[in-house]
N, C-alpha and C positions, 0 to 999 in steps of 0.2 A: 193505129200501129200495134203490131203484136210485140209487146215488150219482151216476151220470152226469147225473141230472136236476138235481142241486145245488139242491134246494129249500130256501128259507128258511122256517123253521117259527116261527110266532109264539107268544106266551104261551099262546094258546088250546089248544095241543097238549097241555097238561097237565104241562109240565116243572115240577117242584116248586120253589117258592120261598116264602120268608117274609120279612117285613121289619118293622122298627120304625123310626119316623121322628121326628126332631126338626125342627120347622118353622124353627128358627133356624140350620140348617146353612149353611155358607159356600157361596158361588157356585162353580160348576164351574170347574176349571182344567185345564191341559194337562200331560201327561207321556206323550208319544206313542210311546215306544219303550223297549227294555231299558236300564235304568240312566239314562234321560233323554237330553236333547239332545246331551250330550258323552260319553255312555256311561260316566260316571264316578260315578254314584249320588250326585251333589252337587246339591242343590236350592237355588233362590234364594228359597224361601218364607220369609216373615217373619210376625211376630205369633203365634208359637207358644208353647206352654207350656214353661217352663224346668224344671219338675219335675212329676211326676205325684202325685196324691193316692193314698192307700191304696186298693188295688183297681184302680188304673189310670184312664185317662180315660173319659169318658162314652161309652157305645155309642150311636150314632145309629140304626143298623139292622144286621140280619144277614140273609144270604140263603143258601139252600141250592139244590141242583139244578144246580150248576156242572158236575158230572161229575168223574171222577177226574183228578188231575194235579198237577204241580208248577209249572205256568205262572204267572208273575207278570203281573198285569194291566197294561194301558196305558190312558191316559185322553185323551179328546178330545171336543169338541162336546157336553158334558153326558152322555157315555156312558163306560162302562169296558168294555174288550174283553179276552177271554181264550180259553182252549182247555180241552178236557177230553175224556175218554172217557165216552160215554153208551151203554151197551149195546155193540153191535157197531160203533158209529160213533166216529170221532174228529171232534169238532166245534169250530167257532169260534162264540163267542157275544158278544152285546152286552147290557149292562144299564144302567139309569138310575142315575146317581150319586146322585140325591136319595133314592131308595127301595130300590135294589137289584133292582127289578123287571126281568124279562127283556124286552128289546126284540125280539130275534130270535136264532135259532140256526140255523146252516147246517152240515150234515154234508158239507162239500165236501172233506174229507180222506179218504184211503183207510180201509178197515176198521181199527178199533183194533188196533194191533200188540201182541199178548200174548206175543210171542216174544223180547222184549228184556228186559234187566234192569230191575228196578223198573217193572213193566208196569202200574202203576196208572193212568197217563195221560200227558198232554202235558207238554212241557217248555218250549216256545218262547213268548216274549212277542210278541204281534202288534205290528207297526209301522204307525202311522197317518200318512198324508200327505193332507191335504184330505179328499176324499170317498172315498179308497181305503185299504184295509187289506191288509197283506202278512203272511202267517203260514205257518209251516213245521211240518208234521206229523212225528211220530216216524219214519214210513217214508219221509220225504223228499219229501212232497207240498208244493210251494210254491203257495199260492193268492193271488190278488188279488180282494178282495171289495169291494162297495159298503158304506160304513160305515152308511148309513141303513137298508138293507134286507137286507144279507147276500147279495145277488145276486152270483153268480160272474162275474168279468170274464175271467179266464184261469187256467190251471193248468199247472204243470210238475212233473216228478218228477226229483229229483237223481240217481237211479240209472238209470232207463230213458232219460232225455233227455241225461244228461251223463256217464254211466259212473261215477258215484259209488259208494262202498262204505259199507254200513250199519255204523255203529259198534255196539259191543256193547250199549250202552244207548240206541240209536236216535239220530236227529238231534235235537239240543237247541238249536241255534243260533237266535238271533233275527235276522231279516233286517235288513240295513242299506240304507237309501235315501239316495242321494247324487245330488241333482239329478234327472235323467231316468232314473237307473239304480237297480236294486235288486240287491244283491249277497248271495250265499250261498256256502257252501263244500261242494260235492259231494264233494271229496276224490278225484277221479278222476285218472288219468294224463293230463296235458295239460289238466286242468280242475280244478285244486285249488280255485280260486275262479272263479266266473263272474259276469259283469255282464249283466243283462237289461234291456231297455226296460221301464220300470215300467208303462207304459200298455198294452203289447201282449204282453209276455212274450218277445219275440224276443231272441235272443242278440246282445249287442254285442261281447263278447270273452270268451275263456276263458284263464286264466293257465296258463303252462307253467313250473313251478317245478322246478329240479333236485332229484333224490331221489325217493323213493317215499312221500311223505307222504300221509296220509289225513286226512279230517275228524276232529277230536276233538269236544270239547263246548263250546268257547269261541265267542265272537261277534266279528266283525270290528269294529275301531275305525278311525277316520280322524283324521289329524293331519298337521302339517307337521314333518318331521324333516330336519335338515341342509339346510334351505331348500327342501325338496321335499315337496309334498303327496302323501300316500300312504296306502294301506290296510295295517293291521297285523293279523295273525291268528296265533293260537297253535294249531298243528297237531300231529300225532303226533310229528314229528321235531324240534320246537322252534318258535321264533317267526320269522315271515317278514314282509318288507316288499314290497308290490306297488305298482307305479306306477298312475297314473290310466288308462292304456291297457291294463292287465293285465300289463305287463312286470315281470319279476323284478328286484328291487333288492338285497336282502340277506337273510341269515338268520343265526340263532344257534342252535346245536344243543343247548343245555341251558338249563333242565332239560328232560328228556323222559322219559316213561314210557308214552306212548300214551294217557294219561288226563288231558288238559289241559282243565281246566274253567274256571278263573278268567279273567275278561276282562283283557287287558293294560292297564297304566296308562302313559300317555304324558305326558311333561312335559319341556320344555326340551331337546329332542333325545335324551332318555333314554326307555327302555322297560323297565318292570319286569314280569316274569312269574313265576308261581309255581305249583307243583303239589304234590300230596301223595304218599303212599306212599314216604316217605323220599327223595324226589328233590330237594326244596328249591326255592329261588328265585334269580333272577339279575337284575341290572341291566345293561343294555347301553347304550352311547352310540353313536348313529348319526352318522357323519361323511361328508363329501363331499371327494373329491380329484379335481378336474377333473370329468369326467362319471361317475366311479365312486362308488358309495355302499357303505359297509361298516359293520359293527357290531362294536365292541370291548367285551369284557366288563369292567365296572367292578368287580363283585364277584359271587361265587356263594356261597351258604350252604345246606347240606343242611338246616339247622335251619329255614330260612324257607319253610315249606310251608303252603299254604292249600288245603283240599280243594275247596270250591265256594262258600263264603259271600261271596267278593268282597273286594277290597282297595280302600280309599279313601285318596287323598292329600289332606291338608289342610295347607297351608303347606309346611313342609320335612319333614313326617312322613307316614308311612303307618300305617294302622290296619287290623287284620284279625284273624280267628281263626286262630291259628298252631298247627299240629300235625295230628294225625290220630287218629281213634278216641278212646280215653279220655284222651289226654294233651293235648288241645287247650285253649288259653286265649287270651284277647284280649291283643293286644300293640300297642304303639306303637313304631315304629322310624324312624330317620332315613332318608329316601328315598335320599340320595346316598351314604351310607356303609353302610347296613344295620345300624348300631349299635342295640342294644336300648335303648330309653328306659324303658319299663316293661312289666311283664307282670302280668295279673290273677292273684291268688292262687286265685280260684275257677276251676274248670274249666268253660269255656264254648265251645260250638261252634255257629256259625250264621251268619246273613247280616246285612249292614249297609246302612244308608241314612243320609245326612247332610242336616241342615237347620238353619240358624240356631244354630250352635254346639254342636249335640248330635247324637249318633248314636242311631238307632233300630235296635235289635238284636232279631232273632228267633232264639231258640235252636231248634235242630232238634227238640228235645223239646217245643216249643210255647210256652214262656214268652216274653213281650215285655219289653224293657228299654230304658230311656233312660239314656245316660251321656254325660258331657262329652267334647268333642274337646279334651282337656286334655293337653298334653305333659308336664305336671308329675306327674300322678297319674291313676289310674283312679278316677273319681268317678261313682257311680251316682245318678241323679236320680229313679228310680222303676222299678217292675216289677210285672207282673201275669200271671196265667194266663188266656188267652182260653178261653171255653167251647167246647163241641162238638168236642172233639179227635177226630181220626180214628183215632188209634193209629199212623199212619204218620209218617215224618219230615216236619217242617214246613220244606220246602226252598224254597217260594215266598218271594221276598224281600219285606220290608216296603216300602211306598210311602206317602209323604205328599204329598197333592195337595189344593189348595184348603182347607187347614186341617184335613184329615182323614187319619187313619192307616188304611190298608187292610191287613188280614192275611188271607191265604188259607191254608186247610188242606184240600186235596183238594176235597170237594164243597161246603165252606162258605167264605163270605167275610164278614168282620166289618169294620164301618166305625166309627171312633171320632173324636170331636171333640177335637182337640189344639190348638185356638186358645187364645191367652192370654185 
């Protein structure tokens, strides 16, 4: 196929899907980007089940034919959006939230990159703003598509257009849209982060950060620290703060190992970052002295390592899967001190999502679990094993949107009713 034609292919092309539907399903809702509107994986959904029956919540439908990948879906306008490898193509797709049926698929990304680690498929979550979608492929292809048809508006490549360097496991970042800008991390010299006009793809600015950082696997977050609105990104050499015009503000050089995956957590002028491979986690406080902004380390602990399942702050505590490989367990720690509150006796490694007092946990081996956001103890409220396991690690994060729990595993997507 000539990918330069960027054809949107409809359901009639024969892409496989199957679905089961419950007519009482909740109305569609919005979850338009990686980890939600604040990139913190905290949802405002209400009216959800407080515990699960034996065997888990009721499945509304299941769909296959997504293509290979670890991409977590996003949701808008009654559709869900994602990415995957289909044959020789890396594609972006849209499906109906009511049925799982395919609406369109566009092979607008470069040929599926089989030369990176874990080459099963895509990693990025599409970002949706109005009638436009922004998605980043494993090889660094950033595309802007029409949400209704999949038609290409524009395309850039982080390597050829900005001098970026391909990470060992490919580009995994989910694009950030801020007003008229879309931001991504090429990791080039003089272009660590770039801001593009989200309507045209034209360059607005390129950041010049001291050092020789490259893009790692984390995604940019935005917040106000020390009275200044800024972008925060976790790159190979540590965590950095970038101003609204692309100017360098501050950095902190640990933890670092070149494999920074977890999204930074921002709260009250503090930034928490963590990585695995025995490198640990750190909390820094960002302060201002006149016009200068700097970051001071509050604590660092080699023990506080999260591989890739994400960290969520609820109140004064953070929750995440701590450790690496066979020694990982769920923990609750104090955000400002790092003090351990509790640790699960069971060995658990996976990703987290929060809604209405509970965490939705997806073990990388496939199991789904519901447990309380309870600083007093680790209290499980239900668990089950979704069907159709791929045999690969279940690294796509769970998402709850419109009273439904969505679980992706490579080619499969399952939708469950979790309304009270």
